[in-house]
Each structure stands twice: as C-alpha cells, then as structure tokens.
C-alpha positions as CSV (number, residue, x, y, z in Angstrom):
1,X,-8.5,-37.6,-2.6
2,X,-11.2,-35.5,-4.2
3,X,-13.7,-34.2,-1.6
4,X,-11.4,-34.8,1.4
5,X,-9.9,-32.1,3.6
6,X,-6.5,-30.8,2.6
7,X,-3.6,-31.9,4.8
8,X,-1.3,-29.4,6.5
9,X,1.4,-30.0,3.9
10,X,-1.0,-29.4,1.0
11,X,-2.3,-26.2,2.6
12,X,1.3,-25.0,3.3
13,X,2.2,-25.6,-0.4
14,X,-0.8,-23.7,-1.8
15,X,-0.6,-20.8,0.7
16,X,3.1,-20.2,-0.1
17,X,2.4,-20.3,-3.8
18,X,-0.6,-17.9,-3.4
19,X,1.4,-15.5,-1.3
20,X,4.1,-15.5,-4.0
21,X,1.6,-14.5,-6.6
22,X,0.1,-11.9,-4.3
23,X,3.5,-10.3,-3.8
24,X,3.9,-10.0,-7.6
25,X,0.3,-8.7,-7.9
26,X,0.9,-5.9,-5.3
27,X,4.3,-5.0,-6.7
28,X,3.0,-4.8,-10.2
29,X,5.2,-7.6,-11.5
30,X,3.9,-9.9,-14.3
31,X,3.2,-13.5,-13.4
32,X,1.1,-16.4,-14.8
33,X,-1.7,-17.8,-12.7
34,X,-1.9,-20.7,-15.2
35,X,1.8,-21.5,-14.8
36,X,1.6,-21.4,-11.1
37,X,-1.5,-23.6,-11.0
38,X,0.1,-26.2,-13.3
39,X,3.3,-26.3,-11.2
40,X,1.3,-26.6,-8.0
41,X,-0.9,-29.4,-9.5
42,X,2.3,-31.4,-10.1
43,X,3.1,-31.2,-6.3
44,X,-0.5,-31.8,-5.2
45,X,-1.0,-35.2,-6.5
46,X,-4.7,-36.1,-6.8
47,X,-6.0,-32.5,-6.5
48,X,-7.8,-31.3,-9.6
49,X,-7.3,-27.9,-11.1
50,X,-10.8,-27.0,-10.1
51,X,-10.0,-28.0,-6.5
52,X,-6.9,-25.8,-6.5
53,X,-8.9,-22.9,-7.9
54,X,-11.5,-23.3,-5.2
55,X,-8.8,-23.3,-2.5
56,X,-7.3,-20.2,-4.0
57,X,-10.7,-18.6,-3.5
58,X,-10.8,-19.8,0.1
59,X,-7.4,-18.2,0.7
60,X,-8.7,-14.9,-0.7
61,X,-11.7,-15.0,1.7
62,X,-9.4,-15.8,4.7
63,X,-7.2,-12.8,3.8
64,X,-10.1,-10.5,3.2
65,X,-11.6,-11.4,6.6
66,X,-8.3,-10.3,8.1
67,X,-8.1,-7.0,6.3
68,X,-5.3,-8.1,3.9
69,X,-5.5,-7.6,0.1
70,X,-6.2,-10.6,-2.1
71,X,-5.6,-11.6,-5.7
72,X,-8.6,-10.1,-7.6
73,X,-8.7,-13.0,-10.1
74,X,-9.6,-15.4,-7.2
75,X,-13.0,-14.2,-6.0
76,X,-13.3,-14.9,-2.2
77,X,-15.2,-18.0,-1.3
78,X,-16.0,-18.4,2.4
79,X,-16.9,-21.6,4.2
80,X,-13.2,-22.3,4.3
81,X,-11.1,-24.9,6.1
82,X,-10.0,-23.6,9.5
83,X,-6.5,-24.9,8.9
84,X,-6.1,-22.0,6.4
85,X,-6.2,-19.6,9.3
86,X,-3.4,-21.3,11.1
87,X,-1.2,-21.7,8.1
88,X,-1.8,-18.1,6.8
89,X,-1.0,-16.7,10.2
90,X,2.2,-18.6,10.4
91,X,3.3,-17.7,6.8
92,X,2.3,-14.0,7.0
93,X,4.2,-13.6,10.3
94,X,7.3,-14.6,8.5
95,X,6.6,-12.7,5.3
96,X,8.0,-9.3,6.3
97,X,8.8,-8.4,2.7
98,X,5.2,-9.1,1.6
99,X,3.9,-7.1,4.5
100,X,6.2,-4.2,3.4
101,X,4.9,-4.5,-0.2
102,X,1.3,-4.4,1.0
103,X,1.9,-1.4,3.2
104,X,3.7,0.4,0.3
105,X,0.8,-0.4,-2.0
106,X,-1.8,0.8,0.5
107,X,0.0,4.1,1.0
108,X,1.2,4.8,-2.6
109,X,0.0,8.0,-4.2
110,X,-2.1,7.5,-7.3
111,X,-3.2,9.5,-10.3
112,X,-6.5,9.2,-12.1
113,X,-6.1,6.2,-14.5
114,X,-6.9,6.6,-18.2
115,X,-9.5,4.3,-19.7
116,X,-10.5,3.9,-23.3
117,X,-14.2,4.2,-22.7
118,X,-15.1,5.6,-19.3
119,X,-18.8,4.7,-19.7
120,X,-17.8,1.0,-20.0
121,X,-16.5,0.7,-16.5
122,X,-19.9,0.1,-15.0
123,X,-20.2,-3.4,-13.4
124,X,-22.7,-5.3,-11.3
125,X,-22.4,-5.1,-7.5
126,X,-21.0,-8.3,-5.9
127,X,-23.6,-10.4,-4.2
128,X,-23.2,-11.8,-0.8
129,X,-23.2,-15.6,-0.8
130,X,-25.1,-17.6,1.7
131,X,-21.8,-18.9,3.2
132,X,-20.1,-15.5,3.6
133,X,-17.8,-15.1,6.6
134,X,-18.2,-18.7,7.7
135,X,-15.8,-21.5,8.5
136,X,-16.7,-25.1,8.0
137,X,-15.6,-26.5,11.3
138,X,-16.3,-25.2,14.8
139,X,-15.3,-21.6,14.5
140,X,-11.6,-21.1,15.4
141,X,-10.1,-17.8,16.4
142,X,-10.0,-15.5,13.3
143,X,-6.8,-14.6,11.6
144,X,-5.4,-11.5,13.4
145,X,-2.8,-9.3,11.8
146,X,-1.0,-6.3,13.3
147,X,-2.2,-4.1,10.4
148,X,-5.5,-3.9,8.6
149,X,-4.4,-3.1,5.1
150,X,-7.9,-2.6,3.8
151,X,-8.4,0.1,6.4
152,X,-5.0,1.5,5.7
153,X,-5.7,1.9,2.0
154,X,-9.1,3.5,2.8
155,X,-7.1,6.3,4.6
156,X,-5.0,7.0,1.4
157,X,-6.1,10.5,0.6
158,X,-4.5,10.5,-2.8
159,X,-6.5,7.4,-3.7
160,X,-9.7,8.9,-2.5
161,X,-9.1,12.2,-4.4
162,X,-8.3,10.3,-7.6
163,X,-11.5,8.2,-7.3
164,X,-13.6,11.4,-6.9
165,X,-12.0,12.9,-10.0
166,X,-12.6,9.7,-12.0
167,X,-16.3,9.7,-11.0
168,X,-16.6,13.4,-11.9
169,X,-15.3,12.6,-15.4
170,X,-17.6,9.6,-15.6
171,X,-20.7,11.6,-14.6
172,X,-19.9,14.3,-17.1
173,X,-19.5,11.7,-19.9
174,X,-22.8,10.0,-18.9
175,X,-24.8,13.3,-19.1
176,X,-23.1,14.5,-22.3
177,X,-23.8,11.1,-23.8
178,X,-27.5,11.6,-22.8
179,X,-27.5,15.0,-24.5
180,X,-27.4,16.9,-21.2
181,X,-24.4,19.2,-21.6
182,X,-25.9,21.9,-19.4
183,X,-26.4,19.4,-16.6
184,X,-22.9,18.0,-17.1
185,X,-21.5,21.5,-16.7
186,X,-23.4,22.0,-13.4
187,X,-21.9,19.0,-11.7
188,X,-20.4,20.0,-8.3
189,X,-17.4,18.4,-6.5
190,X,-19.2,18.9,-3.2
191,X,-16.4,17.5,-1.0
192,X,-14.0,20.0,-2.4
193,X,-16.4,23.0,-2.6
194,X,-18.4,22.6,0.6
195,X,-16.4,20.1,2.6
196,X,-17.0,16.6,3.9
197,X,-19.8,17.5,6.2
198,X,-22.5,17.2,3.5
199,X,-22.4,13.4,3.7
200,X,-21.6,12.9,0.0
201,X,-18.8,13.8,-2.4
202,X,-20.4,14.8,-5.7
203,X,-23.7,16.5,-6.7
204,X,-24.7,15.2,-10.1
205,X,-27.9,14.8,-12.0
206,X,-30.2,12.4,-13.6
207,X,-30.9,13.1,-17.3
208,X,-34.3,14.4,-16.1
209,X,-32.6,17.1,-14.0
210,X,-33.2,15.4,-10.7
211,X,-30.3,15.5,-8.3
212,X,-28.0,12.6,-7.7
213,X,-25.9,12.6,-4.5
214,X,-22.8,10.5,-4.9
215,X,-20.5,9.1,-2.2
216,X,-17.3,7.7,-3.8
217,X,-15.5,4.8,-2.3
218,X,-12.3,3.7,-4.1
219,X,-10.0,0.7,-3.8
220,X,-7.2,-0.7,-5.9
221,X,-8.3,-4.2,-4.6
222,X,-11.1,-6.4,-5.8
223,X,-14.9,-5.9,-5.9
224,X,-15.6,-7.8,-2.7
225,X,-13.3,-5.6,-0.6
226,X,-15.5,-3.9,2.1
227,X,-15.4,-0.1,2.4
228,X,-15.8,2.3,5.3
229,X,-18.6,4.7,5.8
230,X,-19.2,7.5,8.4
231,X,-22.2,7.9,10.5
232,X,-22.9,11.1,8.6
233,X,-22.9,9.3,5.3
234,X,-25.2,6.6,6.6
235,X,-27.6,9.2,8.0
236,X,-27.5,11.4,4.9
237,X,-28.2,8.4,2.7
238,X,-31.2,7.5,4.9
239,X,-32.6,11.1,4.7
240,X,-32.0,11.4,1.0
241,X,-32.5,7.8,0.0
242,X,-34.3,8.6,-3.3
243,X,-31.3,10.7,-4.4
244,X,-28.3,9.0,-2.8
245,X,-25.9,6.5,-4.5
246,X,-22.6,5.0,-3.4
247,X,-20.2,4.6,-6.3
248,X,-17.7,1.8,-5.5
249,X,-14.6,1.9,-7.7
250,X,-12.5,-1.2,-7.6
251,X,-9.4,-2.6,-9.4
252,X,-8.8,1.2,-9.7
253,X,-5.1,1.2,-10.5
254,X,-5.0,-1.2,-13.4
255,X,-8.5,-1.7,-14.9
256,X,-11.0,0.5,-13.1
257,X,-14.5,-0.8,-12.6
258,X,-17.5,0.7,-10.9
259,X,-20.6,-0.5,-9.3
260,X,-23.4,1.6,-7.7
261,X,-25.6,1.1,-4.7
262,X,-28.6,3.4,-4.8
263,X,-30.6,4.3,-1.7
264,X,-29.9,4.2,2.0
265,X,-26.6,2.6,2.9
266,X,-28.2,0.7,5.7
267,X,-30.5,-1.0,3.2
268,X,-27.9,-1.8,0.5
269,X,-25.1,-2.9,2.7
270,X,-24.5,-5.0,5.8
271,X,-23.0,-2.6,8.4
272,X,-20.6,-3.7,11.1
273,X,-19.2,-1.4,13.8
274,X,-15.6,-0.7,13.0
275,X,-14.6,2.3,15.2
276,X,-16.1,4.4,18.0
277,X,-15.6,8.0,19.0
278,X,-14.7,7.9,22.7
279,X,-14.6,10.7,25.2
280,X,-13.6,10.3,28.9
281,X,-16.5,10.5,31.2
C-alpha cells in the first residue's frame, strides 16, 4: 500500500482524528500526538507512521490554504491529494463545535506571555518549499470556508498589542545585553506614540546607534501562518529598506518564537492581494 493514494475511507479516518487533535489544541486541552498516531495506525493497515505523519502535514497545508488554524507540530506540506479538500470540507461543515472553538481562539484577549529567556525566542524564518500551494492532481476548487480564521485572528487588537509589548521587552533586553542601556531607554512605541500612519510599530536601534524600524505581526498559530500587511507598511519598508524589519511572532500564547524579515516586504515576502478599498464611481 505504500506509495499509493489514500482511499476515501482512509482520508476520512485521518481527517477526523486530526480535527479531534486540533480541537484539543485550540481549546488548550492536553493530548498525545503519539497516542493518536498509534491508534490511527492500527486502523490504517499498511500505512507506516511516516506516511501518517506526512498526511498530517498535508492536512495542515489544506487547512492553512483555507485560512483555518492547523496543529503547529505538523508543519504544512503542500502537493496534497485533492481528496483532502473534499473530505475536509465535508467534515468542517459538520464540525460546528470546532468552528466555535476556532472563533473563540481567534478572538480571545491575551496578555504578554512570560518566557524564561526572552533573547532565546529568535528562530529562523520558514522557507517556502518548491511545492507550496500546489495540488498533485488537476487543480480542484479550493476549500472554501465561511470564515477566514487567520484573518479573524489578525484583527484581534489584544493580540496585536501584546505582541508589540513583547517585542519592546525583547528589544530592550537585546540592547542592554549589548551594553547599550542608553539606546534601550530611547526605544519608542511608535504605534502608540505617533499612531499607525508611520508604517511601523516600534522605533528601536542597532548597537551602533542606527535606527531599526520594526513592524510587529503576531499569531498564536504556527510559523507558516501568513500575515497581513497594509499598503503603507509595504511602501514604508521599500523607502526605508535598510532600516526596516518585520518581526513575526508565532506560537505566541504557549511558547513564543520570533523570526525577522529585514528589508523591503516586497522582497522578503510573496504578496497576494487580499482586500481592496472601493469607492463608488
């Protein structure tokens, strides 16, 4: 059976199990991925644990493409079987409780999480794989949901504010660690002091004293979750490319991590039009 496409029955089994784990993940309830995988392997005769893990990663990619949160431990892998779209659509349409949990999680107020060593949260940026956003068969209609939960979470003002405060603390710690207490004291929370029109959230500094313009993007979801940027942020990053950095916080609620994207957003990210400002003619 290894190397063959999964049957509908197999896909239904693994999707239901994945969504069960995802519900626990979003609700903050403890569960064991290993126990789930072993129990699933007993029902999927002939499918190796590696094959099951890969399909989990395919499910993550399908969900992320639809704007739905995924299990961070299963890094999205695209080039997925088109049958996943059909089955996930059917299962999610009936999973009203999971959708309610996802909505609550996206909207939930959050405080700045405490970490033992704030300077240890720096991570590498995820790299786009060659098969990103692709389906193995002739491309079927994508999975469409009534709510884009990634976008909904991005509108969570409490989450955004907590992320900015976290980065302020991180920047102060970085400069103090470099022996630059004076520069640490001069860091400005620009979005709060001057407003959102500047195109960045925080004015910080390099150890040399050069300015560092920081735009903070925060998510409780995994590192591969896309983020939203404004035209002003894109334009500001292009004009001030040598000073500009996006700080992407992820897994923010439980185990915060941070990667940075220095330079113009148009050069460090693939941009897709998400919304337009429309005025009647």
